[in-house]
Phi, psi and omega in degrees: 000130183295144178291154178290146182307322183293320179293324178297319180296316181296320179298318179296321179297316180299318180297316179298318180298317180297317179296319179297319178296317180297316180294318178297319178298322179296319179296315180298319179297318181294319178298315179300314181297316181294323185279319188253334182264310184251012186302315182297321180298311184289332176295315177296323180297318179294319179297322182293334179277341184248351177230154179198155174272127183248137179295135175248116183298140175286158176290126184291142181295161179271158173243126184244156169284174182299327182260018170097004176282142180286124176258329177208136181211157177259121179259127180293136174229159189227139169259131181242139181231166173230137176259105185278006171259006178302137187300333183280347184270082176281164180300315182297315181293320181298309183290336176287331187256343192298322180295315179295320180297314181297317179297317181296315177302318181297319180289316184292316187262333175064021183254343180218161179282161176303323180296320179293319178294320180298316179297317180296315181294321179296319179297316180296324178293315180297320181277358181052047181294125184274345186212063185273122180289127175263310182198147177254152170051052175270160181278168178296324178298317179294322180298319179299321178293320180297319183293347179268356187284156177306147180075304184295326185293354177284354179098176187293311185294322182269319186263348172085006181285131176238128183240131174240124182268134173230188177220153179232131182280133179231146174249100184305328180261011175054254187287339187302114179056026188301319183287329177286321174298317175085196182201161171224112183234111176054230181269000178292138180300122181292153181233171177066206179297323177303323181279315184293330181245032183299318182297315181292320182288330188288327185074202181237129183293153174260186180229141175227134179281126182231154182242138179274124180246185183303144181086006179073018182270137178263128183238135178300138178277322180236158174288325183273152176279147175289320175232118182287139178289153174260119184298154182289161177282160178267148179249127177257114182272179177264001185290133171258114188301320182295314179290326176299318179297316178298315181298313182299315184290318180298317179294315181301313182301320182287325177297316179295315182301321184255009177050046186277159181287316182194172179188164177213158177211137181226136172242130184232142176284124191302308188287326188256340185081006179296127175276105186270344172202146178207121182237136178224115184235138180236139177288125181270164181305330181273005178094349178279177179236138179219164179270096182246343180207143181270085182296323183300323182268319194251356188250107177270135178206171176289122187283337184077216193293342176298337181284345181299334177299313180297321181299312181290325179296327176300313181290325176299317181299323181275000180069027184266342183223150173232163185297329183266007173299143183252157180211141179270119181279004166053045177072013175088009176206151181206147183254130173242110176049047175089355180249131182274135171246135185230152170271154178291334180275115182301128178088355177073192184240007182073211180269119185224167178281164175303315181301318179290321179300321178289318183297321181265001177059052179282111177299316182296316182294309183294317182296321178295318180299312182289320180296321178297327181280324193234010181303323182268353180214061182300333179298328179294322177296312181298322181298323177295320178299324178290323177294335175280359178066025181283348181266355187255137169293156185275346182054063187285170176286345176249148183278170174091019181291133175287150182272135175285158181222108176242109184287145174236177187291344178277347179291136183294344179269358178293136179222179180294340180264357185299315184300306180297325181284324175296326183298337180249016171093020173247165183060019169226159177223143183201150178276159177303320183289325176295319178293319178299322179299323177292312178298322180296326178296322176296314179297329185266027178058038174095344180280122180262121180247149180282134175301140184234131180254332183240130183267320181198166175244134182235145174241112182053043177084354181260129181290122178254341176205132179243133180260110179281165176295130179261132181264121175280317178208135178296326174204139180262350182195179181284163179296323181293323176295318178300316181299317179292320179299315180295322180297311183290330177291323177290325181296326178304319182275326182290317186215008184252214187293339181253023181294344177292345178252009177293142177220168185266003185261323181204159182264141174246140173239138181178186182217134174277158176213137175223117183235140172278126186231034178103219185237136182286135177288347178275348182255108182288339181269017173061042175286152179297138177261141183240160174237117182258135183214160171211128177234138181183197182206167181199158341297144188298327183291325181213079191299131174250329181229145169244157186206144173228141176231128176230127178237124186260132174056055170294139188234014178252063175074300183282139179213003180284149179302324181294325184272328190257311186268318184302321179299329177293315177305312183297317181296318178296312182297319180300316184287327174294315181298321183292339185250359181237103185293336181291350177273349187272160176290158179298139178256163180289146177297153185296310183236154177295146184291338182272019179302131183245344181277152178269000181263110177286130182236126181262159176291140180183202181284141186300311186299310182294322180297316180297320180297316182295315180297324178296316180293333178272000182058037177259120180298143180213160175225152183241129178244104181104170184240019181293154176288339182243139181222153168251144186251129180237117177296135181221103188054244182257014182231145177262117181266124179261119181254143180300135179240120185255140177237095182303139180296139176086002179237159180286124181288154175274107184255008179297134181094351181271160168287163186296318184296318178294318181297316179297318180303311182293314186290319182288339173292341177271356181095001181275159176255136187254134171234128187231152176218149179096186180227154177106222180257164182291122178263321183220151173228140189285339177250126186296139177300146177090348178282159183294134181287147176235102180306134180093347181286143179273132174242129182262131178247138176245122183258153178203163182269000000 
């Protein structure tokens, strides 16, 4: 019998009620389990999703010059935020302070008006922004000013200020050696010293606990780091800032003068391989010049006539050529297997010696000499180039080195014309620094040393690693070959293509180079582009420095190495010579060793000297009527001898006081730079040499 409708309804109600009770009980049980049984687990899980340890970069190490000048450093900068939920920022306090705060921000940062700052701060306050950015990359000085402002000066918890420290890399000397120093920017692969020593400079990152807030923004939980970063080590380079400045300016002036595409110059210490200056300049679209690529290290090209030194040294080593061997330059042109080779001098030089052929850079002469020696055994010629290490990269301390290219007879590009053209610097490729290393080996009596950019690594002033001079080869050739090489290099400057840089103070040895390298992008009419170079060393008698200058695509008529590159070499060498007394010849002692008087007397004007001696009751005698005298003690009397200064020559100011020396020297048009105290002990320009108005003369004083 069917149940009555009313009972069926009641039964259904009971069933629904029972199910609801059962479901509610399950919920209560689950809440109990989550809260009391698994509560700790889920709390940690929630924390792990909203908090995390974030890496804090260490302060990057500094890069210094050899004498301690900063070349690259990390300057601390700060990002500042405000937490408008900070307990101390009440409504009353905020509206009381907002106008002053907005005005102060406007004055300190200068990027927005007080009204704009006020509107921004009010919006952030209304929205209760927990991590509102105020300003990025402010200085420490600005941060100190900010911390004094109304509201903010209550501290982080009360005033809501949040500070994040970062660092910004700066080059105090800006362009000086900038490409060699290099850079590290974000995820871009670092270059130069910054790249090669990135691990040492970077240090070890620290850790800071941060919390994820609305909008996916991570905010520091504490001001202090959980793990403090370890700052990077410092790098001590071989760069001399003063010589670097001279090198950069000399190269720049010549690039501008000849409207050149680009250029580089390197000065290296002969014995150690220390690169004391390196400049690389590129013409920018606006006509200025900047350091955008390290040509000295990374750009391989055909060197041209500077390579003739290696060619002749190969033949010297085999005993096939002597300096007085003669060669007919054949009217300045010669054909090799259908290809014409020409000298720059129209009509050639006639029949000349090997030494003269090298000095005037005769392509026809040098190529004939080498072809005559090695036409039947070209592998022997190439083998000598390999013994000179010209085929090997230097494996430098900085990355990006260009690869040298020395072709041999197994190369599919070897042809019947390869030998004569290689002999004069074509069909080979080499970087300026690789070529300089070869010239430096000649200056260094055959010992080839690796160029060095970094001298040591320091941690808090303590040396942790020292880089010694690396020897590539104890000797690259015999002593007799070296003697001949040095002779022909000196002849180039004495009477050859570089005689325009000859001077009477010290000797330069070197070789000019002029190579055709295609077509200049600055010439719309497709004119041939040239590469002008000069490589050498000084002083030639006892070399302390070697130097190479390469200028690419000069476009103002002149393009020869002697006219374009050699003057840069001379300007650099002159300024180094003028400031380094150890490069000068020995000077005469100030006073005779048999001096018997206890009264020191300096050279000066006759009248004043006599007055001083008279007041001291020191007997004296005068020989001559000149206005200037030198004083020589003679038993118990001081004898004053006439001192003559011929017009047009550098006066001998040794023994004079500084004021008298300056008076005499500046009357000749020279500029005086002096160091020390007392009387003049040394002068950088020898007495009696012809004066050059505007030339700097260095004086060293002593007691």
